[in-house]
C-alpha positions in Angstrom: 147.4 -107.3 -329.8 147.6 -110.2 -327.3 145.3 -113.1 -327.0 144.9 -115.1 -323.9 142.7 -118.0 -323.2 142.2 -121.5 -322.2 141.3 -124.6 -324.2 138.5 -126.8 -323.0 138.1 -130.6 -323.5 136.6 -130.2 -327.0 139.6 -128.1 -328.2 137.8 -124.8 -328.2 139.7 -121.8 -327.0 138.0 -119.2 -324.8 139.9 -116.1 -326.0 139.9 -112.5 -324.8 141.7 -109.8 -326.7 143.8 -107.3 -324.9 142.2 -104.2 -326.7 138.8 -104.9 -325.3 137.2 -105.9 -328.6 134.9 -108.9 -328.5 136.4 -112.0 -330.1 134.3 -114.0 -332.5 132.5 -116.9 -330.8 134.4 -120.1 -331.1 133.0 -123.0 -333.1 132.8 -126.3 -331.2 133.7 -129.3 -333.2 130.9 -131.3 -331.8 128.4 -128.7 -333.0 129.6 -128.9 -336.7 127.5 -131.3 -338.8 129.1 -132.8 -341.9 127.6 -131.8 -345.2 125.1 -134.3 -346.6 125.6 -135.6 -350.0 123.4 -137.6 -352.4 124.2 -140.8 -350.5 122.6 -139.3 -347.4 119.5 -138.3 -349.3 118.8 -142.0 -350.2 115.9 -142.9 -347.8 112.7 -144.8 -347.7 109.7 -142.9 -348.9 106.8 -142.7 -346.5 103.7 -140.6 -346.6 99.9 -140.5 -346.9 98.1 -140.9 -350.1 95.5 -138.3 -351.0 92.3 -139.6 -352.8 92.4 -139.0 -356.5 96.1 -138.2 -356.7 99.0 -140.4 -357.5 100.2 -141.3 -354.0 103.7 -141.6 -352.7 103.2 -145.3 -352.1 102.8 -146.7 -355.6 103.2 -145.5 -359.2 101.9 -147.2 -362.3 102.2 -146.8 -366.0 99.2 -144.4 -366.1 100.9 -141.9 -363.7 104.3 -142.3 -365.2 103.3 -142.4 -368.9 105.6 -145.4 -369.4 105.7 -149.1 -368.6 107.3 -150.3 -365.4 110.2 -152.7 -365.5 109.5 -156.3 -364.8 111.7 -156.3 -361.7 112.4 -152.6 -360.9 112.1 -149.1 -362.3 114.3 -146.0 -362.0 112.1 -142.8 -362.2 114.1 -139.7 -362.8 112.7 -136.2 -362.5 114.7 -133.7 -364.6 114.6 -130.3 -366.1 116.0 -129.1 -369.4 118.9 -127.0 -368.0 119.9 -129.3 -365.1 123.5 -130.3 -365.6 123.5 -133.0 -362.9 120.4 -134.5 -364.6 122.5 -135.4 -367.6 125.1 -137.4 -365.5 122.3 -139.0 -363.5 120.5 -140.1 -366.8 123.8 -141.7 -367.9 124.3 -143.6 -364.6 120.7 -144.8 -364.4 120.7 -145.9 -368.0 123.9 -147.9 -367.6 122.8 -149.6 -364.4 119.4 -150.4 -366.0 121.1 -151.9 -369.0 123.2 -154.2 -366.7 120.3 -155.8 -365.0 117.5 -157.6 -366.9 114.0 -156.4 -366.1 115.0 -152.9 -364.9 113.6 -149.8 -366.7 114.6 -146.2 -366.6 111.9 -143.6 -367.0 112.8 -139.9 -367.2 110.1 -137.3 -366.5 110.3 -133.6 -367.3 109.4 -132.0 -364.0 108.3 -128.8 -365.7 105.7 -130.7 -367.9 104.4 -132.9 -365.1 103.9 -130.4 -362.2 100.9 -132.3 -360.8 103.0 -135.5 -360.3 106.0 -133.4 -359.0 103.8 -131.8 -356.3 102.0 -135.1 -355.4 105.4 -136.8 -354.8 107.0 -133.8 -353.1 109.8 -133.4 -355.6 111.6 -130.1 -354.7 114.8 -130.4 -356.8 116.3 -132.1 -359.8 117.5 -134.6 -360.3 115.3 -136.6 -358.0 115.3 -140.4 -358.5 112.7 -142.9 -357.2 113.5 -146.6 -357.2 110.3 -148.6 -357.7 109.9 -152.3 -357.0 108.1 -154.6 -359.5 104.7 -153.6 -358.1 105.4 -149.8 -358.5 106.0 -149.3 -354.8 108.6 -146.7 -353.9 111.6 -148.4 -352.3 114.1 -145.6 -352.3 114.3 -141.9 -353.1 117.3 -139.7 -353.7 117.7 -136.0 -354.5 120.8 -134.8 -356.3 123.2 -136.6 -358.5 123.7 -140.2 -357.1 126.9 -142.2 -357.2 126.8 -145.4 -359.2 127.4 -147.5 -356.0 124.4 -145.9 -354.3 122.2 -146.6 -357.3 123.3 -150.3 -357.3 122.7 -150.6 -353.6 119.2 -149.0 -353.9 118.4 -151.3 -356.8 119.5 -154.3 -354.7 116.8 -153.3 -352.1 114.2 -153.2 -354.8 114.9 -156.6 -356.3 
């Protein structure tokens, strides 16, 4: 079987096979998006608060079931069989222990479905970084890297 073709500026070959069979469509490198990781998921939280529901803007001790840290709080949504949740718990606890006034609150997503829905949590682990006033400063889905946690905490302090 012979393949003939020309290469364009993006390095994509326009090939035609000698037997008349259709060649698979080439993939242009400029059309390929890199996979996103936990560091790409760290983003500011925005949204509208519905009356009577804990809004995405601020969380307090009554909605979390635990006291906020004096300076910042890590809120982690987990499930019992989530393997990345265990590693995330360890990272958040270590960073919280390094910085005075920072608390780590872990919430079982299965037990707190109302809060999970109100905050739009769709996977575990999901981590919210709250400022001293309970305002959501950063949000990440998936297991974060320690450097990303420290950077997000820096924005909250």
